C-alpha positions as CSV (number, residue, x, y, z in Angstrom):
1,M,18.7,-14.9,4.7
2,Y,16.7,-12.2,2.7
3,E,18.6,-10.3,0.0
4,R,18.0,-7.0,1.8
5,S,19.5,-8.5,5.1
6,S,22.6,-9.7,3.1
7,V,23.0,-6.2,1.6
8,T,22.7,-4.6,5.0
9,D,25.2,-7.0,6.6
10,L,27.8,-6.5,3.8
11,A,27.4,-2.7,3.9
12,D,28.1,-2.8,7.6
13,K,31.2,-4.9,7.1
14,L,32.5,-2.6,4.3
15,R,31.7,0.5,6.3
16,A,33.7,-0.9,9.3
17,E,36.7,-1.6,7.0
18,L,36.8,1.8,5.3
19,N,39.5,3.2,7.7
20,R,41.9,0.7,6.2
21,Y,41.9,2.8,3.1
22,S,43.2,6.3,2.7
23,P,40.8,8.9,1.2
24,G,40.7,8.3,-2.5
25,G,42.0,4.7,-2.0
26,K,40.6,2.0,-4.1
27,L,38.4,-0.8,-2.6
28,P,38.7,-4.4,-3.7
29,S,37.0,-5.3,-6.9
30,S,33.4,-6.6,-7.0
31,R,34.7,-10.0,-7.9
32,A,37.1,-10.0,-4.9
33,L,34.2,-9.0,-2.6
34,V,32.0,-11.8,-4.0
35,E,34.7,-14.4,-3.3
36,R,35.6,-13.0,0.2
37,Y,32.1,-12.6,1.6
38,K,30.4,-15.5,-0.3
39,V,27.6,-13.3,-1.6
40,S,26.1,-12.6,-5.0
41,P,27.3,-9.8,-7.3
42,V,23.9,-8.2,-6.9
43,T,24.4,-8.0,-3.1
44,V,27.9,-6.4,-3.6
45,S,26.5,-3.9,-6.1
46,R,23.7,-2.9,-3.7
47,A,26.0,-2.7,-0.7
48,I,28.4,-0.4,-2.6
49,G,25.4,1.6,-3.7
50,Q,24.3,2.1,-0.1
51,L,27.8,3.4,0.8
52,V,27.7,5.7,-2.2
53,A,24.4,7.1,-1.0
54,E,25.9,7.7,2.4
55,G,28.8,9.7,0.8
56,L,31.4,7.2,2.1
57,V,32.3,5.7,-1.3
58,V,32.5,7.1,-4.8
59,T,32.5,4.9,-8.0
60,R,34.1,5.6,-11.3
61,P,32.9,3.7,-14.4
62,G,35.6,1.2,-15.5
63,A,37.8,2.0,-12.6
64,G,36.0,0.7,-9.5
65,A,35.0,2.0,-6.1
66,F,37.1,4.3,-3.9
67,R,36.9,5.7,-0.4
68,A,35.4,9.2,-0.6
69,R,37.5,12.1,0.5
70,E,36.7,14.0,3.7
71,R,33.7,16.2,3.4
72,S,33.7,19.8,4.5
73,P,32.2,20.5,7.9
74,E,28.4,20.8,7.8
75,R,27.0,24.3,8.3
76,A,25.3,25.1,11.5
77,S,21.7,24.2,11.6
78,G,19.3,27.2,11.3
79,D,16.3,28.1,13.4
80,T,13.1,26.6,11.9
81,S,10.9,27.2,14.8
82,W,9.0,30.0,12.9
83,Q,7.5,27.2,10.7
84,Q,5.3,26.0,13.6
85,V,3.4,29.3,13.3
86,A,3.4,29.5,9.5
87,L,2.0,26.0,9.2
88,S,-0.8,26.5,11.7
89,A,-1.9,30.1,11.3
90,D,-4.6,29.5,8.7
91,G,-7.2,31.7,10.3
92,A,-10.2,31.0,12.5
93,A,-12.3,29.8,9.6
94,D,-10.1,26.7,9.2
95,L,-11.6,24.2,11.6
96,V,-9.7,21.2,10.3
97,P,-6.2,20.5,11.8
98,R,-3.5,20.7,9.2
99,A,-1.1,18.3,11.0
100,V,-1.0,14.9,9.3
101,D,-0.2,11.7,11.1
102,A,1.3,9.2,8.6
103,T,2.2,6.5,11.1
104,G,-0.7,4.4,10.1
105,V,0.8,4.3,6.6
106,T,4.5,4.1,7.4
107,V,4.0,1.1,9.7
108,S,3.2,-1.0,6.6
109,L,5.9,0.5,4.5
110,A,8.9,0.5,6.8
111,V,11.3,-2.4,6.5
112,P,11.8,-4.1,9.9
113,P,15.3,-4.9,11.2
114,P,16.9,-8.2,10.1
115,G,15.4,-11.2,11.9
116,V,12.1,-9.5,12.7
117,I,9.1,-11.3,11.2
118,E,7.0,-8.9,9.1
119,F,3.4,-9.2,10.2
120,N,2.9,-5.5,9.5
121,G,3.8,-5.6,5.8
122,G,1.5,-4.0,3.2
123,Y,2.9,-5.8,0.1
124,P,3.7,-9.4,-0.9
125,H,7.0,-10.9,0.0
126,P,9.6,-10.7,-2.9
127,S,9.1,-14.5,-3.4
128,L,5.4,-13.7,-4.3
129,Q,6.3,-11.0,-6.8
130,P,6.6,-11.7,-10.5
131,E,10.2,-10.3,-10.6
132,R,11.3,-12.2,-13.7
133,A,8.1,-11.4,-15.6
134,M,8.4,-7.7,-14.6
135,S,12.0,-7.5,-15.6
136,A,11.3,-9.1,-19.0
137,A,8.3,-6.8,-19.5
138,L,10.4,-3.8,-18.7
139,A,13.1,-4.9,-21.1
140,R,10.6,-5.4,-23.9
141,A,9.0,-2.1,-23.1
142,G,12.3,-0.2,-23.4
143,R,12.5,-1.5,-27.0
144,R,9.1,-0.3,-28.0
145,P,9.0,2.6,-30.5
146,G,8.6,5.8,-28.7
147,A,8.9,4.1,-25.3
148,W,10.8,7.1,-23.8
149,G,8.6,9.8,-25.3
150,R,5.8,11.7,-23.7
151,P,2.6,9.6,-23.3
152,P,-0.9,10.9,-23.7
153,L,-1.9,12.7,-20.5
154,E,-4.8,10.3,-19.8
155,G,-2.5,7.3,-20.3
156,L,-1.7,4.9,-23.1
157,P,-4.9,4.0,-25.0
158,E,-4.1,0.3,-25.0
159,L,-3.6,0.3,-21.2
160,R,-6.8,2.3,-20.6
161,E,-8.6,-0.2,-22.8
162,W,-7.2,-3.1,-20.7
163,F,-8.4,-1.6,-17.4
164,A,-11.9,-0.9,-18.9
165,R,-12.2,-4.5,-20.1
166,T,-11.1,-5.9,-16.8
167,V,-13.6,-3.8,-14.9
168,G,-16.4,-4.8,-17.3
169,G,-20.0,-3.5,-17.5
170,T,-20.4,-0.5,-19.7
171,V,-17.1,1.1,-18.7
172,T,-15.2,2.4,-21.8
173,S,-11.5,3.4,-22.2
174,A,-12.6,7.0,-22.6
175,E,-13.6,7.0,-18.9
176,V,-10.2,5.7,-17.7
177,L,-7.2,7.7,-16.4
178,I,-3.9,6.0,-15.8
179,G,-2.4,7.0,-12.5
180,A,0.6,6.3,-10.3
181,G,-0.8,3.8,-7.8
182,G,-3.9,3.5,-5.8
183,Q,-2.8,6.0,-3.1
184,A,-2.4,8.7,-5.8
185,G,-5.8,7.8,-7.3
186,L,-7.5,8.2,-3.9
187,T,-5.7,11.5,-3.3
188,T,-6.9,12.8,-6.7
189,A,-10.4,11.6,-6.1
190,L,-10.8,13.3,-2.7
191,R,-9.2,16.5,-3.8
192,A,-11.5,16.6,-6.8
193,L,-14.8,15.7,-5.1
194,A,-14.8,17.5,-1.8
195,P,-13.7,21.1,-0.8
196,P,-11.4,21.7,2.1
197,G,-13.2,21.6,5.4
198,A,-16.0,19.3,4.1
199,P,-17.0,16.0,5.8
200,V,-16.2,12.8,4.0
201,L,-17.8,9.5,5.0
202,V,-15.5,6.5,5.6
203,E,-15.9,3.0,6.6
204,S,-15.1,2.2,10.2
205,P,-12.6,0.7,10.5
206,T,-10.8,1.7,7.3
207,Y,-7.4,2.0,5.6
208,P,-5.2,4.5,7.5
209,G,-3.7,5.8,4.3
210,M,-7.1,7.0,3.2
211,L,-7.6,8.8,6.5
212,A,-4.2,10.5,6.1
213,I,-5.2,11.6,2.6
214,A,-8.5,13.0,3.8
215,R,-6.8,14.9,6.7
216,S,-4.0,16.2,4.5
217,S,-6.6,17.6,2.1
218,G,-8.4,19.4,4.9
219,L,-11.3,17.0,5.0
220,R,-13.2,15.7,8.1
221,P,-13.5,11.8,8.1
222,V,-16.8,10.7,9.5
223,P,-17.0,7.0,10.4
224,V,-19.8,4.6,9.2
225,P,-19.6,1.2,10.9
226,V,-18.8,-2.0,8.9
227,D,-19.9,-5.5,9.8
228,S,-19.2,-8.9,8.1
229,D,-21.4,-7.9,5.1
230,G,-19.7,-4.5,4.6
231,V,-21.0,-1.0,5.3
232,R,-24.5,-0.8,6.8
233,P,-26.7,1.2,4.4
234,A,-29.1,2.5,7.0
235,L,-26.2,4.0,9.0
236,L,-24.8,5.4,5.8
237,A,-28.0,7.2,5.0
238,D,-28.1,8.6,8.6
239,A,-24.5,9.8,8.1
240,F,-25.3,11.6,4.9
241,R,-28.3,13.3,6.5
242,A,-26.4,14.3,9.6
243,T,-23.3,15.7,7.9
244,G,-24.4,16.8,4.5
245,A,-21.4,14.9,3.1
246,R,-21.1,14.5,-0.7
247,V,-18.4,11.7,-0.7
248,F,-18.3,8.2,0.7
249,V,-15.1,6.2,0.4
250,C,-15.4,2.4,0.6
251,Q,-13.7,-0.9,-0.2
252,P,-16.6,-3.2,-1.3
253,L,-14.3,-6.2,-1.9
254,F,-12.1,-7.7,0.9
255,Q,-12.3,-4.5,2.9
256,N,-9.2,-3.3,4.7
257,P,-8.9,-4.3,7.5
258,T,-11.9,-6.5,8.1
259,G,-11.8,-8.5,4.9
260,A,-15.6,-8.1,4.5
261,V,-17.3,-8.3,1.1
262,L,-20.2,-6.0,0.5
263,A,-23.3,-8.2,0.4
264,P,-25.3,-8.3,-2.9
265,E,-28.4,-6.7,-1.4
266,R,-26.3,-3.9,0.1
267,R,-24.6,-3.0,-3.2
268,T,-27.7,-1.6,-4.7
269,E,-28.7,0.1,-1.4
270,V,-25.4,1.8,-1.1
271,L,-25.7,3.3,-4.6
272,R,-29.3,4.3,-4.0
273,V,-28.4,6.0,-0.7
274,A,-25.6,7.9,-2.3
275,R,-27.6,8.9,-5.3
276,D,-30.4,10.2,-3.1
277,A,-27.9,12.2,-1.1
278,G,-26.4,13.7,-4.3
279,A,-23.1,12.2,-3.3
280,F,-20.2,10.2,-4.9
281,V,-19.0,6.8,-3.9
282,V,-15.2,6.4,-4.2
283,E,-14.7,2.7,-4.8
284,D,-11.2,1.5,-3.7
285,D,-10.9,-1.8,-5.5
286,Y,-7.4,-2.5,-4.1
287,V,-7.0,-6.3,-4.0
288,R,-9.3,-7.8,-6.6
289,R,-6.2,-9.6,-8.0
290,L,-5.3,-11.0,-4.6
291,V,-8.3,-13.4,-4.5
292,H,-7.7,-16.8,-2.8
293,A,-7.9,-20.1,-4.6
294,D,-11.0,-21.2,-2.6
295,A,-13.0,-18.0,-3.2
296,G,-16.2,-18.2,-5.2
297,P,-17.1,-15.9,-8.1
298,L,-16.3,-12.3,-7.3
299,P,-18.9,-9.6,-7.6
300,R,-18.3,-7.0,-10.2
301,P,-16.9,-3.6,-9.2
302,L,-19.7,-1.2,-8.2
303,I,-18.9,1.1,-11.2
304,A,-19.8,-1.7,-13.6
305,D,-23.4,-1.5,-12.4
306,D,-23.5,2.3,-12.2
307,Q,-24.9,4.3,-15.1
308,D,-25.4,7.6,-13.3
309,G,-21.8,8.6,-12.5
310,V,-22.2,8.0,-8.8
311,V,-19.1,5.8,-8.5
312,V,-15.5,6.9,-8.9
313,H,-13.4,3.7,-9.2
314,V,-9.8,3.2,-8.2
315,S,-7.8,0.0,-8.9
316,S,-4.2,-0.8,-9.2
317,L,-1.6,-3.4,-10.4
318,T,0.7,-2.7,-7.4
319,K,-0.5,-5.1,-4.8
320,A,-0.3,-8.0,-7.3
321,T,3.1,-7.1,-8.6
322,S,5.6,-5.0,-6.6
323,P,5.6,-1.8,-4.4
324,S,7.5,-0.1,-7.2
325,F,5.1,-1.1,-10.0
326,R,2.9,1.9,-9.4
327,V,0.3,1.8,-12.2
328,S,-3.4,2.3,-11.5
329,A,-6.7,3.3,-13.1
330,L,-9.0,6.1,-12.0
331,I,-12.4,5.7,-13.7
332,A,-15.4,8.1,-13.6
333,R,-18.3,9.4,-15.8
334,G,-19.6,12.9,-16.5
335,P,-18.2,16.2,-15.4
336,A,-16.3,14.6,-12.5
337,L,-14.0,12.9,-15.0
338,A,-12.9,16.3,-16.3
339,R,-12.1,17.5,-12.9
340,L,-10.2,14.4,-11.9
341,R,-8.2,14.6,-15.1
342,A,-7.3,18.3,-14.5
343,I,-6.2,17.6,-10.9
344,Q,-4.2,14.6,-11.8
345,I,-2.3,16.4,-14.6
346,V,-1.5,19.4,-12.3
347,D,-0.3,17.0,-9.6
348,T,1.8,14.5,-11.6
349,F,1.7,15.5,-15.3
350,F,1.6,11.8,-16.3
351,V,2.8,8.3,-15.4
352,P,6.2,7.7,-17.0
353,R,5.7,6.0,-20.4
354,P,8.2,3.2,-19.9
355,L,6.3,2.1,-16.8
356,Q,3.0,2.1,-18.7
357,E,4.6,0.2,-21.6
358,A,6.0,-2.3,-19.1
359,A,2.5,-2.7,-17.6
360,L,1.1,-3.5,-21.1
361,E,3.8,-6.0,-21.7
362,L,3.2,-7.7,-18.4
363,V,-0.6,-8.0,-18.4
364,G,-0.4,-9.2,-22.1
365,S,2.1,-11.9,-21.4
366,P,1.4,-15.6,-20.6
367,A,3.3,-15.1,-17.4
368,W,0.6,-12.8,-16.0
369,P,-2.3,-15.4,-15.6
370,R,0.3,-17.9,-14.4
371,H,1.4,-15.5,-11.7
372,L,-2.1,-14.7,-10.6
373,R,-3.0,-18.4,-10.3
374,A,0.2,-19.1,-8.3
375,L,-0.4,-16.1,-6.1
376,S,-4.0,-17.1,-5.4
377,A,-3.0,-20.6,-4.3
378,E,-0.2,-19.3,-2.1
379,L,-2.3,-16.7,-0.4
380,Q,-4.9,-19.4,0.5
381,R,-2.1,-21.6,1.9
382,R,-0.7,-18.8,4.0
383,R,-4.2,-17.7,5.3
384,T,-4.9,-21.3,6.3
385,A,-1.5,-21.6,8.0
386,L,-2.0,-18.4,10.0
387,T,-5.5,-19.1,11.1
388,T,-4.4,-22.6,12.2
389,A,-1.5,-21.2,14.2
390,L,-3.6,-18.6,15.8
391,T,-6.2,-21.2,16.9
392,T,-3.4,-23.3,18.4
393,H,-1.3,-20.7,20.2
394,L,-3.7,-17.8,20.8
395,P,-7.2,-19.3,21.2
396,T,-8.4,-16.3,23.4
397,L,-8.2,-13.9,20.4
398,T,-11.3,-13.5,18.3
399,L,-11.1,-13.8,14.5
400,P,-14.6,-12.5,13.5
401,H,-14.1,-13.1,9.8
402,I,-11.8,-15.3,7.6
403,P,-11.6,-13.6,4.2
404,T,-11.1,-15.4,0.9
405,G,-9.1,-12.5,-0.6
406,G,-6.5,-10.0,0.4
407,Y,-3.4,-10.5,2.5
408,H,-4.3,-10.0,6.2
409,L,-6.5,-11.0,9.1
410,W,-8.3,-8.7,11.5
411,L,-8.2,-9.8,15.1
412,R,-10.3,-8.6,18.0
413,L,-8.3,-8.5,21.3
414,P,-9.8,-8.8,24.8
415,D,-11.0,-5.4,26.1
416,T,-8.2,-5.3,28.7
417,T,-5.4,-5.6,26.2
418,D,-3.1,-2.7,25.8
419,E,-2.4,-2.5,22.0
420,A,0.7,-0.3,22.4
421,A,2.2,-2.6,25.0
422,L,1.5,-5.7,23.0
423,T,3.0,-4.1,19.9
424,T,6.2,-3.2,21.8
425,A,6.5,-6.6,23.5
426,A,6.0,-8.3,20.1
427,L,8.8,-6.3,18.6
428,H,11.1,-7.3,21.5
429,E,10.2,-10.9,20.6
430,G,11.1,-10.3,17.0
431,V,7.7,-9.8,15.3
432,A,6.4,-6.5,13.9
433,L,2.6,-5.9,14.3
434,T,0.1,-3.4,13.1
435,P,-2.1,-2.1,16.0
436,G,-5.8,-1.5,15.3
437,H,-6.3,2.1,16.5
438,P,-5.0,3.9,13.3
439,Y,-7.8,2.2,11.4
440,F,-10.5,4.2,13.2
441,S,-11.3,7.8,12.4
442,A,-12.9,8.2,15.9
443,E,-12.6,6.3,19.1
444,P,-12.2,2.5,18.4
445,P,-14.7,0.1,20.0
446,G,-11.9,-2.0,21.4
447,P,-8.3,-3.2,20.8
448,H,-7.5,-4.9,17.5
449,L,-4.6,-6.2,15.5
450,R,-4.1,-6.6,11.7
451,L,-1.8,-9.5,10.8
452,S,-0.4,-9.7,7.3
453,F,0.4,-13.1,5.9
454,A,1.8,-12.0,2.6
455,A,4.9,-10.1,3.6
456,V,6.7,-13.0,5.3
457,A,8.9,-15.6,3.6
458,G,6.5,-18.6,4.0
459,T,4.3,-20.7,6.2
460,D,7.2,-21.7,8.5
461,E,7.8,-18.1,9.3
462,L,4.1,-17.5,9.9
463,A,4.1,-20.3,12.5
464,E,7.2,-18.9,14.2
465,G,5.7,-15.4,14.2
466,V,2.6,-16.6,16.0
467,R,4.7,-18.4,18.6
468,R,6.6,-15.1,19.2
469,L,3.3,-13.2,19.3
470,S,2.0,-15.7,21.9
471,R,5.0,-15.1,24.1
472,A,4.5,-11.3,23.8
473,Y,0.8,-11.7,24.6
474,E,1.5,-13.7,27.7
475,T,3.8,-11.0,29.1
476,T,1.2,-8.2,28.6
477,S,-2.1,-9.9,29.5
């Protein structure tokens, strides 16, 4: 059983037993709970913490945990209906809807109920995360001189240098800003480069989180189709001419969700098209460190071959480490860098120094390359297991491209398939899916599914998940 399931189960049991204690009454000690429920001390600590967060239990250092006293009745809820007018009345000049649909993001962030296989996860399973290495790095970081002081606003110089070196080309540390994860980097980039109401060109399909960023910033996402070799330069040029857009957001390496890698001959074309349009290319290099063991040499980031400041590059350590290890790099040249820096400072001030110090400790340790090698081998093993299971149990589904990097597969469903019905039926069978429609900024060409193979416990769970998906598919087809 996963740790989080054990915590939830124990919290449920303790919650049910609280009535045995009077308000202010002391609960059994942590040692007693460990022995009674045969769980780890960490599980007990987290379950008690959950009840504390709910206001049911209070803890006193050195004394233990106690049932909380009755809370005073909550005040009557007010009338917030006026906000519907205030949030929408922006004047006739505002042609971009202000409402933001975050469901495409939350579907990959939400933790499914215990027993549900997580095919919708956006991060590697805890067993794939370098927890011991991260803990050790954080402990060492806390002992660094000045670790709890205020960092430079652009980020620690050594960390900026490390990102510049890993990107390569002529990128220097002076062109690197340290940010709080890839999502934050993309948000800063779009806010800096495009005014509200402007069009922004996006790959189709593309990452729903980026579409949410664009819409929340008052931008109009315009789709540019992607095939197995990445975005199509001719259609990109057409889109620039038709819209007057000045920003194109792309994922040249293991594109989300298709897994496509931008073909070598298209790399120079994309940069030329953008330069001719006087536009920026925002390069979301989100899974470079999640390459599979059987992949060949990777192409360099687009910014490594860009001398003219066309590319604004975003990369992160998060996908290869943990959802909570939110350290990223935002790289740009020329006046755009100054604007990116100003907006990032206004939004977040800076990334906490202890986290930056921990990132330095982690990537400089012998554990880091070992982790990346182990992750690479395991992702290949899982990808192979999932494709084999799909071929065996769901041969009617189309898998247009098998990527050699990233953590998911993109499936084309038959035209008659109801995505929503299949997603609901699958959840009833005990498997959580990501439907394809949130990945399109306009009408999708057909139904799709994105299946993650990184968020599950292992290959056995992948096989069981496909069996459950097959049962759900039979009931809806």
